[in-house]
N, C-alpha and C positions, 0 to 999 in steps of 0.2 A: 634491362628489365622494365617492362611497362606496368605501372601500378595505377589502378583505379582507386582514387581516394574520394570517398563520399563524405560530405560534411566538412569540406575544406575551409569554409568561412567561419566556422565556430571556434571556440576557445582551443579545443584540442586539435582540430583539423589544421588550423593555421600553423601551430607549432610543429605538427608532424610533417606538413608540407614543406616547411622551411628546412627540417632535418633531412628530408629525403632528396631534396632538389640537387644536392651535390653528386649523388651516386645513382639516382634512378630517374627515369622519365615518368613524371607524375602527371596523371590526367585528372583534372579537377572540374568536371562539368557541374553547372548549377541546375536547379530544378526546372529552369526554363528551357534548357537544351537537352535534358535527359529526364524522362519520366521514370523515376525509380520504382514506381508501383506497377509498371508493366514489364512482365518477364521477357516478352519477345523483343521489346525495345532495348532492354538490358543486354540480351543475347546479341542482337545486331550491333550494338555499340561496341561491345567487348570483342566481337569478331573483327569488326572494321579496324579497331585500334590495337589488335593483337595483345590484349591484356593478359599479363602473366600472374597477377595476384590482385586481390581486392582488400582494401581496408575500409571498414564501415564505422564512421564516427557520428552518423546521423542519430538524433535522439529527439523524442517528444516527451515533455514533462507535464503537459496540461491535462490534469485528471478530469477536468470538466468536459473534455472531448474524448471519451473512452474509445470510440471507434478509431479515431485518428491515432491515439496512443498505441492501440493494438496493431493498427496497420503499419506504423513506423517502427515500433520497438519489437514487435513479434514477427509479423509476416515478412517485412523487408529483409531482415537478416537470414531468414529461412530461404527466401527466394534467391538472395545473393549467393548463398552457399550452394544451392542447386545449380546456379549459373556457373559458378567456379568449377564445379565438378563436371558439368556437361561439356565445358569447353577445355577440359584438361589442364586447368591452372594448377600452379604448384602450392599456393597458400591462400588462406582466407583468414583475416584478422577482424574480429568483432569486438568493439569496445562495450563492455557491460558495466555493472555496478554492484557494490556490496549490498545495496538495497534489494537485490534479487535473491539473497540468501533467505530461505523461508524457515529457518530454524526459529523456534519460539523466543530465543534470546534476542532476536533482531526485532525491536519494536518499531523499526522504520519500514518493515515489509508491508507494502500497500499495493494499490492498483498499478502504480508505476513499476514497483519491484516485480510484481506478477507478470507484467507485460514483457519485461526483460528476461525473467526466468523461463518463460515459454520458449523463446528463441534459443536460450542457452541449452535447455534440455533437448530440443530438436537437433541442434548441431552436434551435441555430445553423443546423442544416441543414434545418429544416422550411420548407415553402413559406410565403410571406408570407401573413399573415392580418390581421385588424383590430388585434390586440394587438401592439404593438411590444415585443419581448423585450429585457430588459437582464440580463446575467449579470455579477454583481459578484464577482470573485475576490479574496478577502481573504488577507493574510498572517496571522501570529499576532495575535489580538485580545486585549488585556488590559484588565481593569477592576479596581477595588478589590474588587468583590464576587466576581470570578471567579478571583482569584489562588490561593485555597485549592485549586482544582482544576487549577492550572497549575504543576506541581511544579518544573519546571526554572527558570522565572522566579522563582517563590516562594523557592526555595532560595538563589538569588543575592541577592535582596533581604534575606532573613532573615540571611544570612551577613554582608552589609554592615552591617546594623543591629547585629549582635552583635560586629562587629570581627574576624570569622573570615576566614582566607585562603580564597579560592576556587580550586579546582584544576580546570584545563581539561585534559580527557583528550586525549592524542594530540599530533600535530604540526600539526594543522590548526587554524586560527583562523577558523571558518566565519562567513559573513555571516548576519545576521538582519535582518528587517524587521518592525516592530511598529507597530500602530495601536490605536486605542481604538474602542468602539462609537459614540462621538460623530462620528467621521469617516464611518462607514458611514451613519449617520443623515443627515448633511448631504448625502451623495451621493444617497440615496433621495429626500429632499425636493426636491433640485435636479432629479432625473430626472422626478419627478411633475409639477413645475411648468413644465418646459421643453418646448417643442415643436420645438426646434432640434437636439437631440442625436440623431444618426442612428446612433451607435455601438451595437452590440449587446453588445459584450464589453469589460468595464472591469476593469483591474487597480487595485484600491484600495490604493495603496502609500504608505507614508511616503516623502517625497522623500529622506530620509536613511537609507540602509541602513548598518549598522555591523557590523564584525567583533565577535565575541563579547567580546574584550578591550575594544573600544571601547564596547560596550554596558554592560559593567561600570563603566567609567570614567564613562559618562553617568549611570547610576543612582546611583553614588557622589556625583557632583556634586549631583544633585537632593536626596539625603538629607543631604548635608553631612558626609560621612565620607571617610577615605582609601580608595582602592581597592587591595586586596591580593589578588593572584592569581598563580598559577604554572602551568606546563604539566607534566603527567605524561606524558613522551614514550613511556613503555613501554606505555601503554594504547592501545586502539583509538581512531581518530579519531572525533570527534563528526560526525554526518551533516551534509551540506550541504543547505540549502534552495536551490532555484533561484529567483532573483529576476529576473523579466522586466522589460521596459520598461513604463512607465506606459501606453503606446499612444496616449493622447489628451491634448492640451493643455487640453481643456475643464475638467478636474478639478483642475488643479494649484493653483488659487486656493482650492479647497475643502480640500485636504490640506496646505496650507503650514503650518498651526499644529499639526500632529500632535504635535510634541515637547512643546508646551505642555499638550496633553491628557494625554500620558503622565505628565508631571510632576504634574498634578492627581490622576490615578488612583493613582500611587505614594504620594503624601503622604496621600491618603485611606486607603489600605491600612495605612500605618504608624500612623496615628492611631486605627485601629479597636481 
């Protein structure tokens, strides 16, 4: 089975590529040798390489470039799904985010979330074709290599290691849900290998959501240090993520060891 994996050099793409290599022929073109914004180029590449399924991990976060964010997060997944159907592929997997949930409880719904929501809606509402679509909505994903760019989590871990007190702003103790690339990889491999999953929409959640204070306690236990934190009530509350239901029982066995994966990534980060 030939798999086109886009975004293979990113945090998720690297892990998925490593997880697929044993069982699939994974094609990982970079942007220099495949213009993903050109539908005809995509069609020709997929025909030439006899692609059977597409996995899209490409993402754009920079809200200061709204057109680029719309082009990559909205238009590209739509185009890829059209390509998959036009060429009779079996599956299309698009990595999305909980930030795309536009319910009022989600205070993190912004231009980035909107750009992902547009492609999610298009794919879910498209008429059925040959390619079964899977949209995997992820919460915050952490890895040892990505924490340098995830300042909120990094500051918590660094403060714990240094023995500093962590100050939580406001009166709110918001819930967080965290997974690692390993869980997303397991889901992708399962979806590619299974012909029984009819779901199109998957919330890839850690079965254990934690309040921020509980997350600090959890990290401190992993590191083996006391958890020291306080609330600064005079500051504005930290925003809430809306954490939905998992939606399907198919995936609970895949996600049940998420806390173990988090422990491994945190310890790898500390040892760097």
